[in-house]
C-alpha positions in Angstrom: -136.5 41.0 93.9 -134.7 42.0 90.7 -131.5 44.1 90.6 -133.5 46.9 88.9 -135.9 47.0 91.8 -133.2 46.7 94.4 -131.1 49.5 92.8 -133.9 52.0 93.7 -133.8 51.2 97.4 -131.1 53.3 99.2 -130.8 50.8 102.0 -129.2 48.3 99.6 -126.5 50.9 98.9 -125.6 51.2 102.6 -122.5 49.1 101.9 -120.5 49.3 98.7 -117.0 49.5 97.2 -116.4 52.9 98.8 -112.9 52.4 100.0 -110.2 54.3 98.0 -107.3 52.6 96.3 -105.0 55.3 97.5 -105.3 57.8 100.4 -101.6 58.5 100.8 -100.2 61.5 98.9 -103.6 63.3 98.9 -104.1 66.9 99.9 -106.5 65.8 102.7 -103.6 63.9 104.4 -101.1 66.8 104.0 -100.3 68.4 107.3 -96.9 69.7 106.2 -96.1 73.4 106.6 -95.2 73.8 102.9 -98.0 71.9 101.2 -95.9 68.9 100.1 -98.8 66.4 99.8 -96.8 63.8 98.0 -94.0 63.9 100.5 -96.0 64.2 103.7 -97.6 60.8 103.4 -95.9 58.2 101.2 -96.7 54.7 100.1 -94.3 53.2 102.5 -95.4 55.4 105.4 -99.1 54.4 104.8 -98.3 51.0 106.3 -97.6 52.7 109.6 -99.4 56.0 109.6 -103.1 56.3 110.4 -105.1 58.4 108.0 -107.0 61.4 109.1 -109.9 61.5 106.6 -110.5 58.2 104.7 -109.1 54.7 104.2 -107.6 52.7 101.4 -107.3 49.0 100.6 -107.6 46.4 97.9 -111.1 45.6 96.7 -112.3 47.4 99.9 -115.9 47.8 100.9 -117.4 49.9 103.7 -120.6 51.5 105.0 -121.6 54.9 103.5 -120.0 56.8 106.5 -116.9 54.6 106.4 -117.0 53.6 110.0 -115.9 50.0 109.2 -113.9 48.7 106.3 -113.3 45.3 104.9 -110.6 44.6 102.3 -108.0 42.1 101.2 -104.3 42.0 102.1 -101.9 39.5 100.6 -98.4 38.2 101.1 -96.4 35.9 98.7 -93.7 35.3 101.4 -91.1 37.1 99.4 -92.2 40.8 99.6 -90.7 42.9 102.3 -94.1 43.9 103.6 -97.8 42.9 103.2 -99.6 44.0 100.1 -102.3 46.0 101.9 -102.8 48.7 99.2 -101.9 49.1 95.5 -98.4 50.5 94.8 -97.6 53.4 92.5 -95.2 56.3 92.0 -95.8 59.8 93.4 -95.9 62.7 91.0 -92.2 63.4 91.5 -91.1 59.7 91.1 -92.8 59.0 87.8 -91.3 60.3 84.6 -94.8 61.2 83.5 -96.2 62.1 86.9 -98.1 59.9 89.4 -98.6 56.4 88.1 -100.1 53.2 89.5 -97.9 50.1 89.0 -100.3 47.2 89.4 -102.5 45.1 87.2 -106.1 44.6 88.2 -109.5 44.6 86.4 -113.0 45.5 87.4 -115.1 42.7 86.0 -118.6 43.2 87.3 -120.8 45.3 89.6 -124.5 46.3 89.9 -126.0 49.6 91.0 -127.0 48.1 94.4 -123.6 46.4 94.8 -125.5 43.2 95.5 -122.9 41.5 93.2 -119.3 42.7 92.6 -116.3 41.1 91.1 -112.7 42.1 90.3 -109.4 40.3 89.7 -105.9 41.3 90.9 -102.7 39.9 89.3 -100.3 39.3 92.2 -96.8 38.3 91.3 -95.4 35.1 92.8 -91.9 36.5 92.9 -90.9 39.5 95.0 -92.7 42.6 93.8 -90.2 44.9 92.0 -90.8 48.0 94.0 -87.3 49.4 93.7 -86.9 48.5 90.0 -90.0 50.4 89.1 -89.0 53.4 91.2 -85.4 53.5 89.9 -86.1 52.9 86.2 -88.9 55.5 86.1 -86.7 58.0 87.9 -84.0 57.3 85.3 -86.2 57.9 82.3 -87.0 61.4 81.0 -90.2 62.9 79.6 -89.4 61.8 76.1 -89.5 58.1 77.1 -92.5 55.8 77.9 -93.3 54.9 81.5 -91.7 51.7 82.8 -94.6 49.5 83.7 -95.0 46.4 85.9 -95.3 44.1 82.9 -92.0 45.5 81.6 -90.1 44.1 84.5 -90.7 40.5 83.4 -92.4 39.7 86.7 -95.2 37.8 84.8 -92.9 35.6 82.7 -93.7 31.9 82.8 -97.1 33.0 84.2 -95.5 33.4 87.7 -98.5 35.1 89.2 -101.7 34.5 91.1 -105.1 35.4 89.8 -106.9 36.6 92.8 -110.6 37.0 92.1 -112.6 38.9 94.7 -116.4 38.6 94.7 -119.0 40.1 96.9 -122.7 39.2 97.1 -125.4 40.6 99.4 -128.0 38.5 101.0 -129.4 41.7 102.6 -128.3 45.3 102.9 -126.0 44.4 105.8 -125.3 40.7 105.1 -122.4 40.5 102.7 -120.7 37.4 101.3 -117.0 37.6 100.3 -115.5 34.9 98.1 -111.8 34.7 97.3 -110.8 32.5 94.4 -107.1 32.1 93.9 -105.4 30.5 91.0 -101.7 29.7 90.6 -101.1 30.4 86.9 -97.5 29.0 87.0 -96.4 25.4 86.7 -94.7 25.4 90.1 -96.1 25.3 93.6 -96.2 28.7 95.4 -97.2 29.9 98.9 -99.7 32.6 99.5 -101.1 34.3 102.6 -104.6 35.8 102.3 -105.6 38.3 104.9 -109.3 39.5 104.8 -108.9 42.6 106.9 -111.5 44.4 109.0 -110.8 47.8 110.6 -112.5 50.9 111.9 -111.7 54.3 110.5 -110.0 56.2 113.3 -112.4 58.8 114.6 -111.1 58.9 118.2 -107.5 60.2 118.1 -108.0 63.7 116.9 -109.6 65.4 119.9 -113.2 65.6 118.8 -114.6 62.4 120.3 -113.5 59.6 122.5 -115.8 56.7 121.5 -113.6 53.8 120.5 -115.3 50.7 118.9 -113.9 47.2 119.3 -113.2 44.1 117.3 -112.5 40.9 119.2 -112.5 37.1 118.8 -113.6 34.6 121.4 -113.6 31.5 119.1 -111.6 30.8 115.9 -113.3 31.6 112.6 -115.2 34.6 114.0 -114.5 38.3 114.5 -117.0 40.1 116.6 -117.9 43.7 115.7 -118.8 46.0 118.6 -119.9 49.4 117.4 -122.8 51.5 118.7 -124.1 52.5 115.3 -123.4 49.6 113.0 -125.8 46.8 112.1 -123.1 44.3 111.2 -122.1 42.1 114.1 -119.8 39.4 112.9 -117.2 38.4 110.3 -117.2 34.7 109.7 -114.6 32.4 108.0 -116.0 29.3 106.4 -113.1 27.3 107.9 -113.9 27.4 111.6 -110.3 26.9 112.5 -109.1 30.1 110.8 -107.1 32.2 113.2 -107.4 35.9 113.7 -104.9 38.6 114.5 -105.5 42.0 116.1 -103.9 45.4 116.4 -105.1 49.0 116.4 -105.6 51.5 113.6 -103.1 53.8 115.3 -100.0 55.4 113.9 -96.7 53.8 114.9 -94.8 56.7 116.5 -91.5 54.8 116.1 -91.8 54.9 112.3 -93.6 58.2 111.9 -92.9 61.6 113.3 -96.0 61.8 115.5 -96.7 61.8 119.2 -97.1 58.6 121.0 -100.6 57.2 121.4 -102.2 55.1 124.1 -101.9 52.0 121.9 -99.0 49.6 122.0 -100.3 47.5 119.0 -100.1 49.8 116.0 -101.5 49.9 112.5 -98.5 47.9 111.1 -98.6 45.4 113.9 -100.2 42.6 111.8 -97.6 43.3 109.1 -94.7 43.1 111.5 -96.0 39.9 113.1 -96.5 38.0 109.8 -93.5 39.2 107.8 -90.9 39.6 110.6 -92.3 37.4 113.3 -92.5 40.2 115.9 -94.6 40.3 118.9 -96.8 43.2 117.6 -100.3 41.8 117.8 -102.6 41.9 120.8 -102.6 38.5 122.6 -106.0 39.4 124.0 -107.4 39.1 120.5 -109.0 42.5 120.4 -108.4 45.9 118.8 -109.6 48.3 116.1 -108.0 46.4 113.2 -108.2 42.6 112.7 -107.7 40.0 110.0 -108.2 36.3 109.3 -105.0 34.5 108.3 -105.2 32.0 105.5 -101.8 30.5 104.9 -101.9 28.2 101.9 -99.8 26.5 99.2 -101.1 26.2 95.7 -99.7 23.7 93.2 -99.0 24.7 89.7 -102.3 25.5 88.0 -104.3 24.9 91.2 -107.3 26.9 92.2 -108.7 27.4 95.7 -111.7 29.2 97.1 -112.1 30.8 100.5 -115.4 32.1 101.8 -116.2 34.8 104.4 -119.4 36.4 105.6 -120.0 39.9 107.1 -123.3 39.6 108.7 -125.8 41.5 110.9 -127.2 38.3 112.3 -125.9 35.2 114.0 -126.9 32.3 111.8 -126.2 28.8 113.1 -124.8 27.8 109.8 -123.6 31.0 108.0 -122.3 29.1 105.0 -125.1 26.7 104.4 -126.8 29.0 101.8 -123.6 30.7 100.6 -123.3 29.1 97.2 -126.9 29.6 96.4 -126.9 33.3 97.3 -123.7 33.9 95.3 -125.2 32.1 92.3 -128.5 33.9 92.6 -126.9 37.4 92.8 -124.7 36.6 89.8 -127.8 35.5 87.8 -129.6 38.7 88.8 -126.7 40.7 87.6 -126.7 38.9 84.2 -130.5 39.4 83.9 -130.0 43.2 84.7 -127.4 43.6 81.9 -129.2 41.3 79.5 -132.2 43.6 79.6 -130.0 46.7 79.1 -128.2 45.1 76.2 -131.1 43.3 74.5 -130.7 45.3 71.3 -127.0 44.8 71.1 -125.9 41.9 68.9 -122.1 42.0 69.3 -120.8 40.0 72.4 -117.5 41.9 72.4 -119.3 45.2 72.6 -121.4 43.9 75.5 -118.3 42.9 77.3 -116.8 46.3 76.9 -119.9 48.0 78.1 -120.4 45.8 81.1 -116.8 46.3 82.2 -117.2 50.0 81.7 -120.2 50.0 84.0 -118.2 47.8 86.5 -115.4 50.4 86.6 -117.8 53.2 87.1 -119.5 51.4 90.0 -116.2 50.2 91.6 -114.9 53.8 91.4 -117.4 55.1 93.9 -115.6 56.3 97.0 -116.3 57.7 100.5 -114.9 61.2 100.4 -114.3 63.1 103.6 -112.8 66.5 103.7 -113.7 69.2 106.2 -111.6 72.1 104.9 -112.0 74.3 108.0 -110.8 71.6 110.3 -108.0 70.7 107.9 -106.8 74.2 107.7 -106.6 74.6 111.5 -105.4 71.1 112.4 -106.9 69.0 115.2 -106.9 69.7 119.0 -104.6 66.7 119.6 -102.5 67.3 116.4 -102.3 71.1 115.6 -100.7 72.1 112.3 -98.4 75.0 111.6 -99.5 76.2 108.2 -97.6 79.0 106.5 -100.6 81.3 105.9 -98.2 84.1 104.8 -97.6 82.0 101.7 -99.8 79.8 99.6 -102.1 77.4 101.4 -104.4 75.2 99.3 -108.1 75.8 99.5 -108.0 78.5 102.2 -110.9 80.2 100.4 -113.1 77.1 100.8 -113.4 76.9 104.6 -117.2 76.4 104.2 -116.6 73.1 102.4 -117.5 69.9 104.3 -117.5 66.8 102.2 -118.6 63.5 103.7 -120.3 61.6 100.9 -120.0 58.7 98.5 -118.9 60.2 95.2 -118.0 58.9 91.8 -114.3 59.3 91.3 -112.3 59.5 88.1 -110.0 56.8 89.3 -109.6 55.7 92.9 -105.8 55.5 92.7 -104.5 58.3 90.4 -107.5 60.6 91.0 -109.0 59.6 94.4 -110.8 62.9 94.7 -113.8 64.2 92.9 -113.4 66.6 90.0 -116.6 68.4 89.1 -116.3 68.3 85.3 -115.1 64.7 85.3 -118.2 63.8 87.4 -120.5 65.4 84.9 -119.3 63.0 82.2 -119.5 60.0 84.7 -123.1 60.7 85.3 -124.3 60.3 81.7 -123.4 56.6 81.4 -124.4 56.1 85.1 -127.9 57.4 84.2 -128.4 54.4 82.0 -128.2 52.0 84.9 -128.9 54.1 88.0 -130.7 57.4 87.3 -131.2 58.1 91.0 -127.5 57.9 91.8 -126.6 60.0 88.7 -129.0 62.7 89.7 -127.9 62.7 93.3 -124.3 63.2 92.3 -125.1 66.2 90.1 -127.3 67.7 92.8 -124.6 67.0 95.5 -122.1 69.4 93.9 -124.6 72.2 93.9 -125.3 71.9 97.6 -124.4 74.6 100.1 -121.5 72.7 101.5 -119.9 72.2 98.1 -120.9 75.3 96.0 -118.9 78.4 97.1 -121.0 81.2 98.5 -119.9 83.2 95.4 -121.4 80.6 93.1 -118.3 78.8 92.0 -118.4 75.0 91.7 -115.3 73.4 93.3 -112.8 72.1 90.7 -110.8 69.4 92.5 -108.9 68.8 95.7 -105.5 70.2 94.6 -107.1 73.5 94.0 -110.9 74.0 94.4 -110.6 77.5 93.0 -109.3 76.3 89.6 -111.7 76.6 86.7 -113.2 73.6 84.9 -115.4 73.9 81.8 -119.0 74.6 82.8 -120.6 71.4 81.7 -122.7 70.8 84.8 -125.9 72.1 83.2 -125.3 70.0 80.1 -124.9 66.9 82.3 -128.0 67.7 84.4 -130.3 68.0 81.4 -128.8 65.0 79.7 -129.2 62.8 82.8 -132.7 64.2 83.3 -133.8 63.1 79.8 -132.1 59.7 80.0 -133.8 59.1 83.4 -137.2 60.3 82.0 -136.8 57.8 79.2 -135.9 54.9 81.5 -138.3 55.6 84.3 -141.3 56.9 82.3 -141.6 60.1 84.4 -139.9 63.5 84.4 -138.1 64.3 87.7 -139.0 68.0 87.6 -137.9 68.7 91.3 -134.4 67.5 90.4 -134.2 69.7 87.4 -135.7 72.7 89.2 -133.3 72.4 92.2 -130.1 72.2 90.1 -131.3 75.0 87.9 -131.5 77.4 90.8 -127.9 76.7 91.8 -126.7 76.8 88.3 -128.0 80.3 88.0 -125.6 81.2 90.8 -122.8 79.5 88.9 -123.6 81.2 85.6 -123.5 84.5 87.4 -120.1 83.7 88.9 -118.7 83.0 85.5 -120.1 86.3 84.2 -118.8 88.3 87.1 -115.4 86.6 87.5 -114.3 85.3 84.1 -115.5 88.0 81.7 -112.4 90.3 82.2 -113.7 93.3 80.2 -117.4 92.7 80.5 -117.6 92.0 76.8 -118.9 88.4 76.9 -115.5 87.0 76.1 -114.5 84.5 78.8 -111.2 83.3 80.1 -110.8 80.8 82.8 -107.2 79.7 82.2 -106.8 76.0 82.9 -110.2 74.9 81.8 -109.2 71.2 82.2 -107.1 71.2 79.1 -103.7 71.2 80.8 -101.0 72.2 78.3 -103.0 72.3 75.2 -101.7 75.8 74.5 -98.3 77.3 74.0 -98.0 78.3 77.6 -99.9 77.8 80.9 -103.1 79.7 80.3 -103.3 80.5 84.0 -100.1 82.5 83.9 -99.8 86.2 84.6 -97.9 87.9 81.8 -95.3 90.5 82.9 -96.3 92.8 80.1 -99.9 93.0 81.2 -101.2 90.9 78.3 -104.2 88.6 78.9 -105.8 85.8 77.0 -109.2 85.7 75.4 -110.1 82.1 75.2 -112.0 80.6 72.3 -112.9 77.5 74.4 -113.8 79.5 77.5 -116.1 81.7 75.5 -117.6 78.7 73.6 -118.1 76.8 76.9 -120.1 79.8 78.1 -122.2 79.8 74.9 -122.9 76.2 75.5 -123.7 76.9 79.2 -126.2 79.6 78.1 -127.9 77.3 75.7 -128.0 74.5 78.2 -129.7 76.8 80.7 -132.1 78.1 78.1 -133.1 74.5 77.3 -133.6 73.6 81.0 -135.7 76.7 81.5 -137.8 75.8 78.4 -138.4 72.3 79.9 -139.3 73.7 83.3 -141.7 76.2 81.6 -143.8 73.2 80.6 -144.6 72.8 84.3 -144.3 76.4 85.5 -144.7 79.4 83.1 -142.4 81.6 85.2 -139.4 79.8 83.7 -140.3 81.1 80.2 -138.7 84.5 81.1 -135.5 82.7 82.2 -135.4 80.9 78.8 -135.6 84.3 77.1 -132.8 85.7 79.3 -130.4 82.8 78.4 -131.3 82.9 74.8 -130.3 86.6 74.6 -127.1 86.0 76.6 -126.2 83.3 74.1 -126.6 85.8 71.3 -124.4 88.4 73.0 -121.7 85.8 73.5 -121.9 84.9 69.8 -121.6 88.6 68.9 -118.6 89.0 71.1 -116.9 86.0 69.5 -117.3 87.8 66.2 -115.8 91.1 67.3 -113.9 91.9 70.5 -114.6 95.6 70.8 -113.6 97.1 67.5 -111.2 94.3 66.6 -111.5 91.0 64.9 -112.9 88.2 67.1 -112.0 84.6 67.8 -112.9 83.4 64.3 -110.2 83.5 61.7 -111.9 83.7 58.3 -108.7 82.9 56.3 -108.1 79.7 58.3 -111.7 78.8 58.9 -111.0 78.1 62.6 -111.4 79.6 66.1 -108.2 80.7 67.9 -107.4 82.1 71.3 -106.5 85.8 71.1 -103.8 87.4 73.2 -104.6 91.0 74.1 -102.0 93.5 75.2 -102.6 96.5 77.5 -102.2 99.0 74.6 -105.3 97.5 72.9 -103.5 95.4 70.3 -104.2 91.7 69.8 -102.6 88.6 68.3 -104.4 85.4 67.1 -102.6 82.4 68.5 -103.0 80.3 65.4 -102.6 77.0 67.1 -105.1 74.4 65.8 -106.3 72.4 68.8 -109.5 71.1 70.3 -109.9 74.7 71.6 -111.1 75.6 68.1 -113.6 72.7 68.0 -115.4 73.5 71.2 -117.7 76.1 69.5 -119.5 73.1 68.0 -120.8 72.2 71.4 -123.0 75.4 71.6 -125.9 73.8 69.8 -129.5 73.1 70.6 -132.4 71.8 68.4 -135.9 72.9 69.5 -138.9 71.3 67.9 -141.7 73.7 66.7 -144.2 72.3 69.2 -142.1 73.3 72.1 -141.9 76.9 70.7 -145.7 77.0 70.3 -146.0 76.2 74.0 -143.8 79.2 74.8 -145.5 82.2 73.1 -143.5 84.8 74.9 -140.2 83.1 74.0 -141.3 82.8 70.4 -142.4 86.4 70.3 -139.0 87.6 71.6 -137.2 85.5 69.0 -139.3 87.2 66.3 -138.6 90.6 67.7 -134.9 90.1 67.7 -135.0 88.8 64.1 -136.9 91.9 63.0 -135.2 94.6 65.1 -131.7 93.2 65.5 -130.9 91.4 62.3 -127.2 91.9 62.6 -127.3 90.1 66.0 -129.5 87.3 64.6 -127.3 86.8 61.6 -124.3 85.9 63.7 -125.7 82.5 64.6 -127.6 79.8 62.9 -130.9 80.9 61.2 -133.2 79.6 63.9 -136.3 80.9 62.0 -135.5 78.4 59.1 -137.2 75.2 60.1 -135.4 72.0 59.5 -136.8 68.6 58.9 -139.8 67.9 61.1 -140.2 71.6 61.9 -137.1 71.8 64.1 -135.2 75.0 64.9 -131.4 75.1 65.2 -129.6 77.3 67.7 -125.9 77.2 67.2 -122.9 79.6 67.2 -121.9 78.0 64.0 -123.7 78.9 60.8 -123.7 76.2 58.2 -120.7 77.6 56.3 -118.5 77.9 59.4 -119.5 74.4 60.6 -118.4 73.0 57.3 -115.1 74.8 57.4 -114.3 73.5 60.9 -115.3 70.0 59.8 -112.9 70.3 56.9 -110.1 70.5 59.5 -111.6 68.1 62.0 -112.3 65.3 59.5 -108.9 65.5 57.8 -106.6 62.6 58.6 -103.6 64.9 58.2 -105.0 67.1 61.0 -107.5 65.9 63.7 -109.0 62.7 62.4 -107.3 59.6 63.8 -108.2 55.9 63.3 -109.3 56.1 67.0 -111.2 59.4 67.2 -110.4 63.1 67.2 -106.9 64.2 68.2 -106.5 67.0 70.7 -103.9 68.8 68.6 -103.6 68.9 64.8 -101.1 66.5 63.4 -99.6 69.2 61.2 -97.5 70.2 64.1 -95.7 66.9 64.2 -92.9 67.9 61.8 -93.4 71.7 62.0 -94.1 72.6 65.6 -96.0 75.8 66.4 -93.8 78.5 67.8 -94.6 81.8 69.4 -92.5 84.6 71.0 -93.8 86.7 73.9 -91.6 89.2 75.8 -88.5 87.6 74.2 -89.5 84.2 75.5 -89.9 81.5 72.9 -92.8 79.0 73.3 -93.1 75.9 71.3 -95.8 73.2 70.8 -95.3 70.0 68.9 -97.8 67.3 68.1 -97.1 64.3 70.4 -99.6 61.4 70.0 -99.3 60.1 73.5 -97.2 61.2 76.5 -96.2 64.8 76.6 -92.6 66.1 76.9 -93.7 69.0 79.1 -93.8 69.2 82.9 -96.4 71.9 82.8 -99.1 71.1 85.4 -97.0 68.8 87.4 -95.6 66.3 84.9 -98.6 64.4 83.8 -99.6 67.0 81.1 -101.1 65.1 78.2 -103.1 67.1 75.8 -100.6 67.7 72.9 -102.1 65.1 70.6 -103.8 62.2 72.3 -107.4 61.0 71.9 -109.4 62.2 74.9 -112.9 60.9 75.6 -114.8 63.9 77.0 -114.2 66.1 74.0 -114.8 63.2 71.6 -118.1 62.4 73.3 -119.3 66.0 73.0 -118.2 66.0 69.3 -120.3 62.9 68.6 -123.3 64.3 70.4 -123.0 67.7 68.7 -122.8 66.1 65.3 -126.0 64.1 66.2 -127.8 67.3 67.0 -126.7 69.0 63.8 -127.9 66.0 61.8 -131.2 66.0 63.7 -131.8 69.5 62.2 -130.1 69.3 58.8 -130.8 65.7 58.0 -129.6 65.0 54.4 -129.4 68.7 53.5 -125.9 68.9 55.0 -123.2 66.5 53.8 -119.5 66.6 54.0 -116.5 64.8 52.6 -115.5 62.2 55.0 -112.6 61.6 55.4 -111.4 64.8 53.7 -109.7 63.9 50.4 -111.5 60.5 50.1 -114.2 61.7 47.7 -116.9 60.1 49.9 -119.8 62.4 50.7 -121.6 61.6 54.0 -124.3 63.0 56.2 -123.4 64.0 59.8 -125.2 61.0 61.3 -122.8 58.8 59.4 -119.9 60.8 60.6 -121.0 60.6 64.2 -121.5 56.9 64.0 -118.1 56.4 62.4 -116.4 58.4 65.1 -118.2 56.4 67.8 -117.0 53.2 66.1 -113.4 54.6 66.0 -113.6 55.2 69.7 -115.1 51.8 70.4 -112.3 50.1 68.3 -109.8 51.1 71.0 -111.3 48.3 73.1 -112.2 45.7 70.5 -109.8 43.1 69.0 -108.6 44.1 65.5 -107.9 41.9 62.6 -104.5 41.1 64.2 -106.3 40.0 67.4 -104.9 43.0 69.4 -107.0 45.4 71.4 -105.4 48.8 70.6 -105.4 50.0 74.1 -103.1 47.2 75.1 -100.4 48.3 72.6 -98.1 45.6 71.3 -98.0 43.7 74.6 -98.6 40.1 73.5 -99.4 38.9 77.1 -102.2 41.4 77.4 -103.5 40.8 73.9 -103.4 37.1 73.5 -103.0 35.3 76.8 -106.2 33.5 77.8 -106.1 35.1 81.3 -105.7 38.7 80.1 -107.2 39.1 76.6 -110.8 39.6 77.5 -110.1 42.1 80.3 -110.5 45.8 79.5 -108.7 48.8 81.0 -110.2 52.2 80.5 -107.3 54.6 80.2 -107.3 58.3 80.8 -106.4 59.0 77.2 -105.1 57.2 74.1 -102.2 57.3 71.6 -103.7 59.2 68.7 -101.9 57.1 66.0 -102.0 53.5 67.4 -104.6 53.6 70.2 -102.3 52.6 73.0 -103.7 53.4 76.4 -101.9 56.2 78.2 -102.1 58.0 81.6 -104.3 56.7 84.4 -105.1 53.0 83.6 -108.5 52.7 85.4 -110.1 56.0 84.4 -113.4 54.4 83.9 -114.9 57.7 84.8 -115.1 59.8 81.7 -113.7 57.1 79.5 -116.7 55.0 80.6 -118.8 57.3 78.3 -118.0 54.6 75.8 -120.8 52.7 77.5 -123.2 55.4 76.2 -121.7 55.5 72.7 -122.3 51.7 72.4 -125.9 52.0 73.6 -128.5 52.1 70.8 -129.6 55.7 70.2 -133.1 55.4 71.5 -131.9 57.2 74.6 
């Protein structure tokens, strides 16, 4: 069976890399009275405190319901405790917010997870926990983060490369191979602890069933669970010993009631590190590990094999090597087929690691908001409902699914608009999973009864840009191209729920009922002069150019989906007409807000937010940011044949053109056929598009060597300033880390390159070129004297984004910055990290280091454009 065939069989996805990299410090685990999620469960406490909702670990795998987990713990015999989970700083400890302080790379993965590989760089010397904490606490917002590599811990190559590989012989027969290399020139000890444990479902007062792990002979850990198919974890070395404790909170280290157990979650740690009598001598419990205590000479490599199996083979390792090799070859064949039209090996490497990150960042996500709000029968919680309690309006929500995460350490919770971007590259390799993810967030236990899509765990009621419809149609078309058939039931089912969401936007975010939309946050953090969620004391309110443009895009996306569905059911033609007209009304509102000027500023040739006051006056906030570029995204190109198949729609278009010419003239002239008899629907007429591009493609403003900046560079030396109610607001172009603590300290949109917007810019330019062809050309870059068509511009922007990950003429990959170890060392230089965003002037990676969620859209930009 090939990987392509296997990836369509859900049984093969029963087990996968669904264990989070961080569960501590999440809202789900916050049972404090004042909502202090970061303080209630800390990294150090996680060693001893049992989680309520999900688990974390290093290179962890589990079943889809996360009943049983397997991951790797390590000890270099110098650290004060076992390395059971990746270390990082909480939001309050980092000078730029939460921040992981580890180095690891996702190297390979397949949609069925039949083959997976990653590498972790584990220091030989004591891990510098305190140095990282103290130095980052000392630094302010104007300084860079102090990273693990800055401590000198990797000097003289004093670290282990720990490669973790998984291969499946069957859906519940999983091989685990650990290959450890001492990169230094001196011998060094290492303890490897493949760890098996049950998620604790028995302590909270809802059930009493308690599964068991036990060992009767060395080299084997028996799995006793009423619902699991796996029965045994084997070690290749039959003399390998096992240790046991329970996945129970240690009441002596955490402020919790005592439990029935006497061998707590930290029992294995205390036994190995401190020699205490804290493991069960009966060799049974709900948490267990094999212990591999080894010494590696300088440069030496050792391999250790384990097998989690649903059977009891007489020789579980006889076919181990052949299975591992076969799955690796199948993974190579799968990606060779996908990349057959790609000539550049470096680009193939970037794309494959982007896919690996996407697939490794799947996570079991469990959060029953109603239970969380009330607390559990055995552990009630005293929440202060007279004040702010997160997510109290979302008591209907019950999440218990495998979901694509932005980053399983810094963002180990789903974010709806992030996920929309994840699904586009995912559709290239696993259309079924991509469709199921998009459908999932529209299900009744996610979608609010009022029609709102949940934003993210910290505040489900916050507002993200409405890109779900765009992603659904994009994934639908990619899947249709790959599979050869249109999944109409998928498109129809999401369309029905998106109707509810569109109505929610109209009812809740159109303050005056004039088709001008707010939304506040909209995912852009501190892109503006102030928090766009803030309530102004003088009664002012913000009319958002981006919020309104997102809604125009949403209307066009819904129109296009309805047109597609009308091919199979004529009833949808009326819905297409409805959204077409709503799109026109939004365009009209952007032109004039009541009897005042709209969001377009003719003098500057740009869209701006407008601040309205209660007396009826208004002020253009003339801050040039990506807010003013978002109107480009409201664009669709319809071929004439499609219109001919929709006679009622075509007739309505002609009626509007004849009877409402002022309305029709506000948008692109859809009646003018472009090349190949195509029709353009866009908020931007040709003249306005050109004027926006004059800003966007100017290296003195938005155009960077690495893509489009989120804020114009003109504000580098002359910051934007604005006074409101005697308070002075100031915004300065900052190419990387922000100097603002707005939105919790990790605000980052005052200049950097940000992949979601860049991806949509590239796709919008492609659509415009699809219509205009050679009839529209622009100077690119502005001031160069070179005249290019929009296809050239889109390809050039894609290449600029790709160049972040490729070696330049100096041999450096820009995302690595000037760090020679990362750029030139044999054991680092070919590994890719997909950062949250990028320094707009030099390309250095900034923010979350493993954000191979939306940044993995680079995998789609690399792919030849046949899809």
